[in-house]
DOMI-296643 format. One line per 2 residues: number of its first residue (from 1); their letters; for each residue z, y, x of N, C-alpha, C. Coordinates in steps of 0.2 Angstrom, whole numbers, plus 5000, padded with zeros to 4 digits. Last residue first. Layout:
BEGIN
NUM) a) Z Y X Z Y X Z Y X | ...
END
This chain:
BEGIN
445) my) 5242 4981 5850 5245 4976 5855 5240 4975 5861 | 5234 4990 5842 5242 4991 5843 5245 4987 5848
443) gl) 5221 4988 5838 5223 4992 5844 5230 4993 5845 | 5218 4979 5828 5218 4986 5826 5220 4991 5832
441) dk) 5219 4967 5835 5212 4969 5833 5212 4977 5831 | 5233 4967 5836 5229 4967 5842 5222 4970 5840
439) lq) 5236 4965 5822 5238 4971 5825 5234 4972 5832 | 5231 4952 5821 5227 4957 5817 5229 4964 5820
437) ae) 5239 4945 5830 5232 4945 5831 5229 4951 5828 | 5251 4947 5823 5251 4950 5830 5243 4950 5832
435) vs) 5249 4939 5812 5249 4946 5811 5249 4950 5818 | 5249 4927 5818 5243 4929 5815 5243 4936 5813
433) sd) 5262 4926 5824 5256 4926 5828 5250 4928 5825 | 5274 4937 5818 5270 4931 5817 5264 4932 5821
431) ie) 5286 4945 5828 5280 4946 5824 5276 4939 5824 | 5303 4942 5828 5297 4942 5831 5291 4942 5826
429) qd) 5319 4950 5828 5313 4947 5824 5307 4948 5828 | 5329 4955 5835 5326 4950 5838 5320 4947 5834
427) ts) 5327 4973 5833 5330 4967 5831 5327 4961 5836 | 5332 4990 5836 5327 4984 5838 5331 4978 5836
425) sa) 5338 4997 5821 5338 4996 5828 5334 4990 5829 | 5338 5010 5808 5336 5003 5811 5338 5003 5818
423) ag) 5351 5019 5801 5345 5018 5804 5344 5011 5807 | 5363 5023 5793 5359 5017 5791 5352 5017 5795
421) ds) 5370 5032 5799 5369 5033 5791 5365 5027 5789 | 5370 5031 5812 5375 5028 5809 5374 5028 5801
419) et) 5360 5040 5815 5358 5033 5815 5364 5029 5812 | 5363 5054 5805 5363 5051 5811 5361 5044 5810
417) gf) 5352 5067 5797 5358 5062 5797 5358 5058 5803 | 5348 5083 5802 5347 5076 5801 5353 5072 5800
415) qq) 5352 5096 5806 5353 5094 5799 5351 5087 5797 | 5349 5097 5819 5356 5096 5817 5357 5095 5810
413) vr) 5335 5099 5818 5338 5092 5820 5345 5091 5818 | 5335 5112 5814 5333 5107 5809 5335 5100 5811
411) ds) 5340 5118 5826 5343 5120 5819 5341 5114 5814 | 5331 5114 5835 5338 5112 5836 5341 5113 5829
409) lk) 5320 5122 5831 5319 5114 5831 5326 5112 5831 | 5324 5135 5833 5322 5132 5826 5322 5125 5826
407) ea) 5326 5135 5847 5332 5136 5842 5330 5133 5835 | 5313 5133 5851 5318 5128 5853 5324 5128 5848
405) ya) 5308 5145 5847 5306 5139 5843 5311 5133 5845 | 5314 5154 5855 5315 5155 5848 5313 5148 5844
403) dc) 5311 5149 5868 5318 5149 5866 5318 5149 5858 | 5297 5152 5867 5299 5145 5868 5306 5144 5866
401) rd) 5298 5166 5867 5295 5163 5862 5297 5155 5862 | 5303 5168 5880 5307 5170 5874 5304 5167 5868
399) pd) 5293 5162 5889 5300 5159 5888 5304 5161 5882 | 5277 5160 5884 5282 5165 5884 5289 5162 5884
397) pq) 5268 5148 5895 5271 5150 5888 5276 5155 5889 | 5255 5146 5903 5261 5150 5904 5264 5152 5898
395) tr) 5245 5138 5896 5247 5136 5903 5253 5140 5905 | 5246 5133 5879 5247 5138 5884 5249 5136 5891
393) rt) 5235 5122 5872 5241 5123 5875 5241 5129 5880 | 5227 5124 5856 5227 5125 5864 5234 5126 5867
391) di) 5223 5125 5843 5227 5119 5845 5226 5119 5853 | 5219 5136 5836 5214 5133 5840 5217 5126 5844
389) pr) 5230 5139 5828 5223 5140 5826 5218 5136 5830 | 5242 5136 5837 5240 5132 5832 5233 5133 5830
387) dy) 5245 5136 5854 5242 5141 5849 5239 5137 5843 | 5259 5128 5860 5252 5128 5858 5251 5134 5853
385) ly) 5270 5125 5873 5269 5129 5867 5261 5129 5866 | 5283 5114 5879 5276 5116 5879 5275 5120 5873
383) ed) 5295 5106 5890 5293 5110 5884 5286 5113 5885 | 5306 5094 5896 5300 5097 5896 5298 5100 5890
381) gt) 5318 5088 5893 5318 5095 5894 5311 5098 5895 | 5319 5075 5890 5320 5076 5897 5320 5084 5899
379) dn) 5314 5073 5878 5322 5073 5879 5324 5074 5886 | 5301 5086 5875 5304 5079 5875 5311 5079 5877
377) rv) 5293 5097 5864 5297 5096 5870 5299 5088 5869 | 5283 5110 5858 5283 5103 5859 5288 5102 5865
375) yk) 5278 5120 5845 5282 5120 5851 5283 5112 5851 | 5264 5129 5839 5267 5123 5839 5271 5122 5846
373) hd) 5260 5144 5829 5262 5140 5835 5265 5133 5834 | 5257 5148 5816 5254 5152 5822 5255 5147 5828
371) ad) 5263 5142 5806 5256 5144 5805 5253 5146 5811 | 5274 5130 5815 5273 5135 5810 5265 5137 5809
369) aa) 5282 5116 5821 5276 5120 5820 5277 5125 5814 | 5290 5106 5833 5291 5111 5828 5285 5116 5827
367) vr) 5292 5090 5839 5287 5095 5837 5290 5100 5832 | 5297 5079 5852 5298 5082 5845 5294 5088 5845
365) wr) 5297 5063 5859 5294 5070 5859 5295 5072 5852 | 5305 5051 5869 5304 5054 5862 5302 5061 5863
363) ti) 5300 5037 5877 5301 5044 5878 5300 5047 5871 | 5307 5022 5883 5303 5025 5877 5305 5032 5877
361) dd) 5308 5010 5895 5309 5017 5894 5304 5019 5888 | 5305 4996 5896 5311 4999 5898 5313 5006 5895
359) pt) 5296 4990 5881 5296 4993 5888 5304 4995 5889 | 5294 4975 5873 5297 4981 5873 5298 4984 5880
357) nr) 5277 4968 5873 5284 4968 5875 5287 4975 5875 | 5265 4971 5866 5268 4964 5866 5275 4963 5868
355) ga) 5267 4986 5856 5265 4982 5862 5267 4975 5861 | 5269 5003 5851 5269 4996 5850 5266 4993 5856
353) hp) 5271 5017 5856 5272 5015 5849 5273 5007 5848 | 5280 5022 5871 5274 5019 5867 5276 5017 5860
351) vf) 5286 5036 5861 5280 5033 5865 5283 5028 5870 | 5289 5043 5846 5292 5039 5851 5287 5035 5855
349) de) 5289 5058 5839 5284 5053 5842 5288 5049 5847 | 5290 5069 5825 5293 5065 5831 5289 5060 5833
347) ai) 5290 5085 5818 5287 5079 5819 5290 5076 5825 | 5293 5098 5806 5295 5094 5811 5291 5088 5812
345) av) 5288 5115 5802 5287 5108 5801 5289 5104 5807 | 5296 5129 5795 5294 5125 5801 5294 5118 5799
343) dt) 5297 5133 5782 5294 5138 5787 5292 5135 5793 | 5290 5123 5768 5295 5124 5773 5292 5129 5778
341) ty) 5290 5116 5751 5287 5119 5757 5292 5121 5762 | 5298 5111 5740 5297 5107 5746 5293 5110 5752
339) se) 5289 5120 5728 5294 5116 5730 5293 5112 5736 | 5277 5126 5723 5281 5129 5729 5287 5125 5731
337) tp) 5274 5119 5712 5270 5119 5718 5273 5121 5724 | 5288 5109 5704 5283 5115 5705 5280 5115 5712
335) pn) 5287 5092 5701 5289 5097 5705 5285 5103 5704 | 5289 5079 5693 5284 5085 5691 5287 5091 5694
333) gd) 5296 5069 5700 5291 5068 5695 5286 5073 5693 | 5306 5066 5709 5307 5071 5704 5302 5071 5699
331) ri) 5300 5055 5717 5307 5054 5714 5308 5059 5708 | 5289 5062 5722 5288 5057 5718 5295 5055 5714
329) vd) 5296 5072 5730 5291 5074 5725 5290 5068 5720 | 5304 5065 5739 5307 5069 5733 5302 5071 5728
327) fv) 5294 5059 5746 5299 5055 5743 5302 5059 5737 | 5287 5069 5752 5283 5065 5747 5289 5061 5743
325) st) 5294 5075 5762 5296 5077 5755 5292 5073 5750 | 5289 5070 5773 5295 5067 5771 5297 5069 5764
323) le) 5278 5078 5775 5277 5072 5771 5283 5068 5770 | 5280 5095 5773 5282 5089 5777 5281 5083 5773
321) fl) 5271 5109 5773 5273 5104 5769 5274 5098 5773 | 5268 5127 5774 5269 5121 5778 5273 5116 5773
319) dd) 5256 5136 5764 5263 5135 5767 5264 5128 5770 | 5244 5136 5757 5244 5137 5764 5251 5135 5768
317) vt) 5237 5127 5744 5244 5130 5746 5243 5130 5754 | 5226 5129 5730 5227 5128 5737 5234 5131 5740
315) eg) 5222 5121 5715 5225 5127 5719 5226 5124 5726 | 5215 5117 5699 5216 5116 5706 5219 5122 5710
313) dr) 5221 5113 5683 5218 5118 5688 5220 5117 5695 | 5229 5104 5677 5222 5104 5675 5218 5109 5680
311) qs) 5243 5094 5675 5240 5099 5679 5232 5099 5678 | 5250 5084 5668 5247 5089 5664 5244 5095 5668
309) pr) 5259 5080 5683 5257 5078 5676 5255 5085 5672 | 5250 5086 5698 5256 5085 5694 5254 5083 5687
307) ki) 5243 5080 5712 5241 5082 5705 5247 5081 5701 | 5242 5084 5728 5247 5082 5723 5244 5085 5716
305) wl) 5234 5080 5744 5233 5082 5737 5239 5080 5732 | 5232 5082 5761 5236 5080 5755 5234 5084 5749
303) pv) 5227 5078 5778 5225 5080 5771 5231 5078 5766 | 5238 5084 5791 5235 5079 5788 5233 5081 5781
301) nl) 5242 5086 5807 5241 5090 5801 5236 5086 5797 | 5243 5076 5817 5249 5078 5814 5247 5082 5807
299) ni) 5231 5074 5824 5235 5068 5822 5240 5070 5817 | 5226 5086 5826 5221 5081 5823 5225 5075 5821
297) dr) 5236 5093 5833 5235 5094 5825 5231 5089 5822 | 5244 5082 5845 5239 5087 5843 5238 5087 5835
295) vy) 5252 5072 5848 5255 5078 5845 5250 5084 5844 | 5245 5062 5854 5247 5061 5848 5250 5067 5844
293) hp) 5242 5065 5867 5237 5068 5862 5240 5067 5855 | 5258 5070 5875 5253 5065 5873 5248 5068 5868
291) pq) 5259 5086 5885 5261 5080 5880 5256 5076 5878 | 5247 5077 5895 5254 5078 5893 5255 5085 5890
289) et) 5234 5064 5894 5237 5071 5894 5244 5071 5892 | 5227 5053 5893 5233 5053 5898 5236 5060 5898
287) rp) 5217 5054 5885 5222 5049 5882 5229 5050 5887 | 5210 5069 5881 5211 5064 5886 5217 5060 5884
285) fd) 5203 5071 5865 5207 5073 5870 5208 5068 5875 | 5193 5064 5857 5194 5071 5856 5197 5074 5862
283) gl) 5192 5050 5856 5189 5053 5861 5189 5061 5861 | 5199 5050 5843 5193 5046 5844 5189 5049 5850
281) tk) 5214 5050 5835 5210 5053 5841 5205 5048 5843 | 5218 5053 5818 5216 5048 5823 5212 5051 5829
279) gh) 5232 5057 5808 5225 5057 5810 5223 5051 5815 | 5243 5049 5795 5241 5053 5802 5234 5053 5803
277) ds) 5243 5046 5782 5249 5045 5786 5249 5049 5793 | 5235 5057 5769 5235 5052 5775 5241 5052 5779
275) cv) 5236 5056 5751 5237 5059 5758 5235 5054 5763 | 5239 5059 5735 5234 5056 5739 5235 5060 5746
273) vv) 5248 5057 5720 5248 5060 5727 5244 5056 5731 | 5249 5061 5703 5245 5058 5708 5246 5061 5715
271) lt) 5258 5058 5689 5258 5061 5696 5254 5058 5701 | 5249 5057 5673 5251 5054 5680 5252 5059 5685
269) dd) 5244 5062 5662 5251 5061 5662 5254 5059 5669 | 5230 5061 5665 5233 5068 5663 5240 5068 5664
267) fm) 5227 5047 5667 5226 5052 5672 5230 5059 5671 | 5227 5038 5656 5233 5039 5660 5233 5045 5665
265) ge) 5216 5033 5649 5220 5039 5646 5226 5040 5650 | 5208 5024 5655 5214 5022 5651 5218 5027 5648
263) hq) 5199 5032 5662 5197 5028 5657 5203 5026 5652 | 5208 5038 5672 5205 5042 5666 5202 5038 5661
261) ll) 5211 5027 5679 5217 5031 5676 5214 5035 5670 | 5198 5024 5683 5202 5019 5679 5208 5023 5675
259) gl) 5196 5034 5692 5192 5033 5686 5195 5029 5681 | 5205 5032 5702 5206 5038 5698 5202 5037 5692
257) le) 5199 5019 5707 5206 5020 5705 5207 5026 5700 | 5185 5023 5710 5187 5017 5705 5194 5018 5702
255) av) 5188 5033 5720 5184 5034 5713 5186 5029 5708 | 5193 5025 5730 5197 5030 5727 5194 5032 5720
253) ke) 5181 5018 5733 5187 5014 5730 5192 5019 5727 | 5173 5028 5738 5171 5025 5732 5177 5021 5729
251) dq) 5180 5032 5749 5180 5036 5743 5178 5033 5737 | 5176 5022 5758 5183 5022 5755 5184 5026 5749
249) yr) 5163 5026 5761 5165 5020 5757 5171 5019 5754 | 5167 5038 5768 5163 5038 5762 5163 5032 5757
247) vs) 5174 5033 5778 5177 5037 5774 5173 5037 5767 | 5163 5026 5784 5169 5022 5782 5173 5026 5777
245) ad) 5155 5036 5788 5153 5032 5783 5158 5027 5780 | 5164 5043 5798 5162 5046 5791 5159 5041 5786
243) yy) 5164 5032 5807 5170 5035 5804 5168 5038 5797 | 5151 5031 5811 5154 5026 5808 5160 5028 5804
241) em) 5150 5044 5817 5146 5043 5811 5149 5036 5808 | 5159 5042 5827 5161 5047 5822 5156 5046 5816
239) vr) 5152 5033 5835 5159 5031 5832 5160 5036 5826 | 5142 5041 5839 5140 5036 5834 5147 5033 5831
237) rr) 5148 5050 5848 5145 5052 5842 5143 5047 5837 | 5153 5040 5857 5158 5044 5853 5154 5047 5847
235) te) 5141 5036 5863 5145 5031 5860 5150 5035 5855 | 5138 5048 5869 5133 5046 5864 5137 5040 5860
233) pa) 5149 5050 5878 5147 5055 5873 5143 5052 5867 | 5159 5035 5881 5153 5039 5883 5151 5044 5877
231) ld) 5176 5034 5881 5170 5034 5877 5165 5038 5879 | 5183 5024 5894 5182 5030 5891 5176 5029 5886
229) sk) 5194 5010 5895 5188 5013 5897 5188 5020 5892 | 5207 5005 5892 5203 5002 5897 5197 5005 5899
227) gm) 5215 5009 5881 5215 5013 5887 5212 5010 5893 | 5213 5004 5869 5218 5001 5873 5219 5004 5880
225) vy) 5203 5012 5864 5210 5013 5861 5215 5010 5865 | 5192 5007 5872 5195 5014 5873 5202 5015 5870
223) al) 5191 4995 5867 5193 4995 5874 5195 5002 5876 | 5188 4998 5854 5194 4995 5855 5196 4995 5863
221) lk) 5175 5003 5856 5180 5007 5854 5187 5004 5855 | 5168 4992 5861 5169 4998 5865 5174 5002 5863
219) tn) 5169 4984 5849 5171 4982 5856 5173 4987 5860 | 5162 4992 5840 5169 4992 5839 5172 4988 5846
217) lv) 5149 4991 5846 5152 4998 5845 5160 4997 5845 | 5146 4977 5844 5146 4981 5851 5150 4987 5851
215) rp) 5147 4976 5830 5151 4972 5834 5152 4975 5841 | 5138 4985 5825 5145 4986 5824 5149 4982 5828
213) ei) 5125 4980 5831 5128 4986 5833 5135 4987 5831 | 5119 4969 5825 5123 4968 5831 5127 4974 5832
211) as) 5111 4973 5814 5115 4968 5813 5121 4967 5819 | 5111 4991 5815 5108 4985 5815 5113 4979 5814
209) pp) 5116 5004 5803 5117 5000 5809 5113 4994 5809 | 5107 5018 5798 5110 5012 5796 5111 5008 5803
207) el) 5109 5035 5802 5105 5029 5804 5109 5023 5802 | 5113 5046 5788 5114 5043 5795 5110 5037 5796
205) dl) 5114 5052 5775 5108 5053 5780 5109 5051 5787 | 5124 5047 5768 5125 5053 5772 5120 5055 5777
203) ve) 5118 5037 5762 5120 5042 5757 5122 5048 5761 | 5117 5028 5773 5111 5031 5770 5113 5037 5765
201) fa) 5130 5024 5776 5126 5028 5781 5120 5031 5777 | 5133 5017 5764 5137 5023 5766 5134 5027 5771
199) rk) 5124 5007 5764 5123 5012 5759 5127 5018 5761 | 5130 4998 5774 5124 5002 5775 5123 5008 5770
197) pp) 5148 4999 5774 5141 4996 5772 5136 5001 5773 | 5158 4999 5789 5156 5002 5783 5149 4999 5781
195) fy) 5167 4995 5799 5162 4991 5797 5160 4993 5790 | 5177 4999 5813 5174 5001 5807 5168 4997 5806
193) ps) 5195 4994 5817 5188 4994 5818 5184 4996 5812 | 5201 5011 5814 5196 5006 5817 5199 4999 5817
191) ha) 5203 5018 5798 5206 5016 5804 5201 5011 5807 | 5198 5021 5786 5197 5026 5792 5200 5024 5798
189) em) 5201 5011 5778 5194 5011 5780 5193 5016 5786 | 5213 5007 5773 5213 5008 5780 5206 5009 5782
187) ln) 5225 5011 5760 5218 5009 5762 5217 5011 5769 | 5239 5007 5751 5237 5010 5758 5230 5007 5759
185) lf) 5247 5012 5736 5241 5009 5739 5241 5012 5746 | 5259 5010 5723 5257 5012 5730 5251 5009 5732
183) tf) 5265 5015 5707 5260 5011 5711 5258 5014 5717 | 5276 5015 5695 5275 5018 5702 5270 5013 5705
181) tp) 5278 5019 5678 5275 5014 5683 5275 5018 5689 | 5289 5017 5663 5285 5021 5668 5283 5017 5674
179) as) 5284 5007 5648 5289 5009 5654 5285 5013 5659 | 5275 5004 5639 5279 5011 5638 5283 5012 5644
177) se) 5259 4997 5643 5267 4997 5643 5270 5004 5642 | 5246 4997 5644 5248 4995 5638 5256 4995 5637
175) aq) 5244 5001 5657 5242 5006 5652 5245 5004 5645 | 5247 4990 5665 5253 4995 5664 5251 5000 5658
173) qt) 5235 4984 5665 5241 4980 5662 5246 4986 5660 | 5228 4993 5673 5226 4991 5666 5231 4988 5662
171) lw) 5235 4992 5685 5236 4998 5681 5233 4997 5674 | 5232 4978 5689 5239 4980 5688 5239 4987 5683
169) rk) 5218 4980 5691 5221 4975 5686 5228 4977 5684 | 5218 4989 5701 5215 4991 5695 5218 4986 5689
167) ar) 5224 4981 5711 5228 4987 5709 5225 4989 5702 | 5214 4971 5712 5221 4969 5710 5225 4975 5707
165) sv) 5204 4979 5718 5203 4976 5711 5210 4974 5708 | 5210 4983 5730 5208 4988 5724 5207 4985 5718
163) lr) 5210 4971 5736 5216 4975 5735 5215 4980 5729 | 5197 4968 5737 5201 4964 5733 5208 4967 5731
161) dt) 5192 4978 5745 5189 4977 5739 5194 4973 5734 | 5200 4976 5757 5200 4982 5753 5198 4981 5746
159) ff) 5195 4963 5761 5202 4964 5759 5203 4971 5755 | 5182 4966 5764 5184 4960 5760 5191 4961 5757
157) rr) 5183 4976 5773 5180 4978 5766 5182 4972 5761 | 5188 4970 5785 5192 4974 5780 5189 4975 5774
155) kl) 5178 4955 5786 5181 4961 5789 5185 4964 5783 | 5170 4945 5780 5177 4944 5781 5181 4949 5784
153) lf) 5157 4949 5780 5160 4947 5774 5168 4946 5774 | 5155 4952 5794 5155 4957 5789 5159 4955 5783
151) vp) 5164 4947 5807 5160 4945 5802 5160 4949 5796 | 5172 4946 5820 5168 4951 5818 5162 4949 5813
149) qr) 5189 4939 5815 5182 4938 5818 5177 4944 5815 | 5200 4941 5809 5200 4943 5815 5193 4942 5819
147) aa) 5199 4935 5797 5198 4942 5797 5198 4945 5804 | 5202 4922 5799 5195 4923 5798 5194 4931 5799
145) kg) 5216 4923 5800 5212 4921 5806 5205 4923 5805 | 5218 4927 5787 5220 4931 5792 5216 4930 5799
143) la) 5215 4915 5780 5211 4921 5779 5212 4926 5785 | 5224 4907 5785 5217 4905 5786 5213 4912 5786
141) ph) 5236 4913 5779 5235 4912 5787 5228 4911 5789 | 5233 4913 5765 5233 4919 5769 5233 4918 5776
139) lr) 5233 4903 5755 5228 4902 5761 5228 4908 5766 | 5241 4908 5746 5243 4902 5749 5239 4901 5755
137) sy) 5233 4919 5741 5240 4920 5744 5242 4914 5748 | 5222 4913 5736 5221 4917 5742 5228 4918 5745
135) le) 5229 4907 5725 5226 4903 5730 5225 4906 5736 | 5232 4918 5718 5238 4914 5720 5235 4909 5726
133) dr) 5219 4923 5715 5224 4927 5719 5229 4923 5722 | 5215 4912 5706 5212 4913 5713 5216 4917 5717
131) tt) 5224 4914 5695 5224 4908 5699 5221 4908 5706 | 5229 4931 5696 5225 4926 5694 5226 4919 5698
129) hv) 5243 4942 5693 5239 4938 5698 5235 4932 5695 | 5249 4946 5681 5246 4951 5686 5241 4947 5691
127) gd) 5255 4938 5673 5249 4940 5671 5246 4945 5676 | 5272 4943 5675 5268 4938 5672 5261 4941 5671
125) te) 5280 4949 5689 5277 4950 5683 5272 4945 5681 | 5285 4947 5702 5290 4946 5696 5287 4948 5689
123) sq) 5282 4945 5718 5279 4944 5712 5284 4943 5706 | 5278 4949 5735 5283 4950 5729 5279 4949 5723
121) si) 5268 4944 5743 5275 4944 5745 5280 4945 5740 | 5254 4937 5742 5258 4940 5737 5265 4939 5740
119) el) 5241 4940 5755 5247 4936 5753 5251 4940 5748 | 5231 4947 5758 5231 4945 5752 5237 4940 5750
117) dw) 5233 4953 5770 5229 4947 5771 5229 4944 5764 | 5241 4964 5767 5235 4965 5770 5230 4959 5770
115) ev) 5250 4960 5752 5250 4961 5759 5242 4962 5761 | 5256 4965 5737 5251 4962 5740 5250 4964 5747
113) fe) 5270 4965 5726 5267 4968 5733 5262 4963 5735 | 5279 4969 5712 5273 4966 5715 5271 4969 5721
111) df) 5291 4976 5712 5290 4970 5708 5284 4966 5710 | 5298 4983 5726 5292 4982 5722 5293 4976 5718
109) gr) 5310 4983 5734 5310 4987 5728 5303 4987 5724 | 5302 4981 5750 5308 4981 5745 5307 4986 5739
107) dl) 5292 4982 5758 5290 4979 5752 5296 4979 5747 | 5296 4987 5770 5294 4992 5766 5292 4989 5759
105) gs) 5300 4978 5780 5304 4979 5775 5302 4984 5770 | 5290 4976 5790 5295 4981 5791 5300 4982 5786
103) lq) 5284 4964 5784 5285 4965 5791 5290 4970 5793 | 5281 4967 5771 5287 4963 5772 5289 4963 5780
101) gv) 5274 4983 5773 5275 4977 5769 5281 4973 5771 | 5264 4989 5785 5267 4992 5778 5268 4986 5774
99) wp) 5258 4983 5795 5264 4987 5797 5268 4988 5790 | 5246 4979 5790 5251 4974 5791 5258 4977 5793
97) nn) 5238 4988 5777 5240 4988 5784 5246 4983 5785 | 5234 4988 5764 5229 4986 5769 5232 4985 5776
95) sf) 5244 4984 5751 5244 4987 5757 5238 4984 5762 | 5251 4989 5736 5245 4985 5738 5243 4988 5745
93) ga) 5264 4987 5725 5262 4990 5731 5256 4985 5733 | 5273 4992 5710 5268 4988 5713 5265 4991 5719
91) tr) 5285 4993 5697 5283 4995 5704 5278 4990 5706 | 5292 5001 5683 5289 4995 5686 5285 4997 5692
89) yg) 5308 5010 5682 5301 5010 5683 5298 5002 5685 | 5321 5011 5681 5318 5008 5675 5310 5008 5676
87) an) 5328 5015 5692 5328 5020 5686 5323 5018 5681 | 5327 5005 5701 5333 5006 5698 5333 5011 5692
85) sl) 5314 5008 5704 5315 5002 5701 5322 5003 5697 | 5316 5020 5711 5312 5020 5705 5313 5014 5701
83) he) 5323 5015 5722 5326 5021 5718 5322 5021 5711 | 5314 5006 5728 5321 5004 5725 5324 5009 5720
81) al) 5304 5015 5731 5302 5009 5726 5309 5007 5723 | 5310 5022 5741 5308 5025 5735 5307 5020 5730
79) tt) 5324 5012 5748 5317 5015 5748 5316 5018 5741 | 5339 5015 5756 5336 5014 5750 5329 5016 5750
77) rs) 5347 5007 5770 5342 5013 5768 5339 5011 5761 | 5353 4996 5771 5358 5001 5769 5353 5007 5768
75) np) 5345 4986 5776 5346 4986 5769 5350 4992 5767 | 5334 4994 5788 5340 4990 5786 5341 4991 5779
73) lr) 5317 4992 5794 5322 4996 5789 5328 4992 5787 | 5316 4987 5811 5315 4985 5804 5320 4989 5799
71) sm) 5308 4986 5826 5313 4989 5822 5311 4988 5815 | 5305 4970 5835 5303 4977 5832 5308 4980 5828
69) gd) 5301 4959 5847 5306 4962 5843 5305 4969 5841 | 5289 4956 5853 5295 4953 5855 5301 4955 5852
67) sf) 5279 4965 5849 5279 4958 5846 5285 4954 5848 | 5285 4980 5842 5284 4976 5848 5284 4969 5846
65) gn) 5285 4996 5836 5284 4989 5834 5282 4985 5840 | 5296 5010 5832 5292 5006 5837 5291 4999 5834
63) tv) 5304 5016 5823 5300 5020 5827 5295 5017 5831 | 5315 5017 5812 5309 5013 5812 5304 5016 5816
61) gh) 5326 5026 5811 5326 5022 5816 5320 5017 5817 | 5329 5036 5802 5329 5029 5799 5328 5024 5805
59) es) 5331 5047 5811 5336 5045 5806 5335 5038 5803 | 5319 5048 5818 5326 5047 5822 5332 5045 5817
57) pf) 5310 5050 5808 5310 5044 5811 5317 5043 5815 | 5318 5058 5793 5313 5058 5799 5314 5051 5803
55) vg) 5317 5053 5775 5321 5055 5782 5316 5054 5787 | 5312 5047 5764 5313 5054 5764 5317 5057 5770
53) tf) 5308 5034 5763 5315 5035 5763 5317 5042 5763 | 5294 5033 5763 5297 5029 5759 5305 5030 5758
51) ms) 5290 5042 5773 5288 5044 5766 5292 5039 5761 | 5296 5035 5784 5298 5042 5782 5297 5044 5775
49) th) 5288 5024 5784 5295 5023 5783 5298 5030 5781 | 5275 5030 5787 5276 5027 5780 5284 5026 5779
47) sp) 5278 5034 5800 5276 5039 5795 5277 5036 5788 | 5282 5023 5807 5287 5028 5806 5285 5033 5801
45) lt) 5268 5016 5806 5275 5013 5804 5280 5018 5803 | 5257 5024 5810 5258 5021 5803 5265 5020 5802
43) wp) 5259 5040 5819 5256 5033 5818 5260 5030 5812 | 5265 5052 5821 5258 5052 5822 5255 5045 5821
41) ap) 5277 5058 5809 5275 5054 5815 5268 5053 5815 | 5278 5066 5798 5283 5066 5802 5282 5062 5809
39) tf) 5263 5077 5795 5266 5070 5795 5272 5070 5800 | 5261 5091 5786 5262 5088 5792 5266 5081 5791
37) an) 5249 5102 5778 5254 5096 5777 5255 5093 5784 | 5242 5114 5776 5246 5113 5782 5252 5108 5780
35) ey) 5235 5114 5764 5231 5115 5770 5235 5114 5777 | 5234 5104 5750 5239 5107 5755 5235 5108 5762
33) rt) 5230 5106 5733 5227 5104 5740 5231 5108 5745 | 5233 5101 5718 5235 5106 5723 5233 5103 5730
31) ay) 5220 5096 5706 5226 5095 5710 5227 5101 5715 | 5207 5098 5701 5213 5096 5697 5219 5097 5700
29) ts) 5199 5100 5712 5198 5104 5706 5203 5103 5701 | 5201 5090 5720 5204 5096 5722 5203 5101 5716
27) la) 5194 5079 5715 5201 5079 5714 5204 5086 5715 | 5182 5082 5721 5183 5083 5713 5190 5083 5712
25) sl) 5185 5079 5734 5183 5086 5732 5184 5087 5725 | 5187 5065 5732 5193 5070 5734 5191 5077 5733
23) tp) 5174 5061 5729 5180 5060 5724 5186 5065 5726 | 5167 5064 5741 5166 5068 5735 5171 5067 5729
21) at) 5168 5063 5756 5173 5061 5751 5172 5066 5744 | 5158 5067 5765 5161 5061 5766 5166 5059 5760
19) er) 5146 5076 5767 5150 5075 5760 5153 5068 5760 | 5148 5085 5782 5145 5079 5778 5150 5078 5772
17) dh) 5156 5096 5786 5149 5097 5784 5145 5091 5781 | 5172 5099 5780 5168 5095 5784 5161 5095 5782
15) dy) 5181 5106 5771 5175 5109 5774 5171 5105 5780 | 5189 5098 5765 5192 5102 5770 5186 5105 5774
13) as) 5181 5090 5757 5186 5094 5753 5189 5099 5758 | 5176 5081 5767 5172 5087 5765 5176 5092 5761
11) vr) 5185 5077 5782 5185 5077 5774 5181 5083 5771 | 5187 5078 5795 5182 5074 5793 5181 5073 5785
9) dk) 5199 5085 5797 5193 5088 5799 5187 5084 5797 | 5209 5076 5793 5208 5082 5789 5201 5085 5791
7) rl) 5207 5059 5795 5207 5065 5798 5205 5071 5793 | 5216 5045 5790 5211 5050 5788 5212 5056 5791
5) sd) 5225 5035 5792 5221 5037 5798 5216 5042 5796 | 5225 5028 5776 5227 5028 5783 5222 5030 5788
3) lv) 5229 5036 5763 5222 5034 5766 5223 5034 5773 | 5240 5031 5751 5239 5033 5758 5233 5031 5760
1) m) 5245 5036 5735 5240 5033 5739 5239 5036 5746
END
């Protein structure tokens, strides 16, 4: 389960002072919680593709999304769902995010896949979808259009609620089957725009919104995300309250899913992986800083829980873990806690990420991080060093230390496969207008 854009510092299980995620706090008593999990990329498309393929963005090539032609996973790359399907698993995916699905090819290998707008893009199992579900699927262009409007009943909670309901129906059906099952969900409540219910504000002792405030606040936030204006301090404070309330609402949905596993007697024998694909900068750092704010720990160091089958005691792991290893963890089924940790975590960022037109130049940044420092460089030779505990860039980095991290980074990159191993390249595929409009609403276009 990927909780899209969930920041580690806003999760109560990671010591946030608001109880934003009591379900995840409870999960921590059963699961292994990772303090230093690193995403391979600071935004959705390449991060998910890496988790689905087990390789880094420069290897799979799905690094950017532009409406005039985007990168798409080639058939030569086998996805996690395809691996598991070939091994006899029944597979289903439910995605809140338009990047994660048929647009990028990440729906491959799933017997069932439900897109962000409730379109059923894959369906091979009888009895999973109701007549109403199939009607929603046929009407998904109209629903997508409605979802772009700032109307509470048709904003993301509408889709989140129905995606979770369908996932619960799928899991209930699988409880009666002897075949192994792989279920993937992407939930996006921590990604702007934010329309959490009033009860989420109330339970956190926050001021509930007026009827008009969400529209106004999200308009200001979108202008900030698109680089058109800054967030005033009071606006940012309120945005973070909306963020926390959204996380709290999302936590209710996580509780429904984990509760169903327990009710059906599946929880103990199930490998449960809950993580974020990246964080989200909401006025924390200047958007024009160099290196880009995307390489800050607030975006790269993500929350992660892994509950192994039969695991009953929670534990905390401080060692570095790369989300590319989620592929191996799920494929292997019951890995030891210490498996897949690393001495240096690698991340890559290709800037800009997305837009209406492909730019002439795309800059690649690479990161090598350990417990103490984070080394950042781009392909033109610019290099920077951060002190990780406080995520502060050194104005005069030690050349010897930079050289040592540069060598560690180069050693890891040399182990990467090459793009000839099956990486994507920019294609002439154009993004559908309704999907592009939704991506615009999310701040990508």
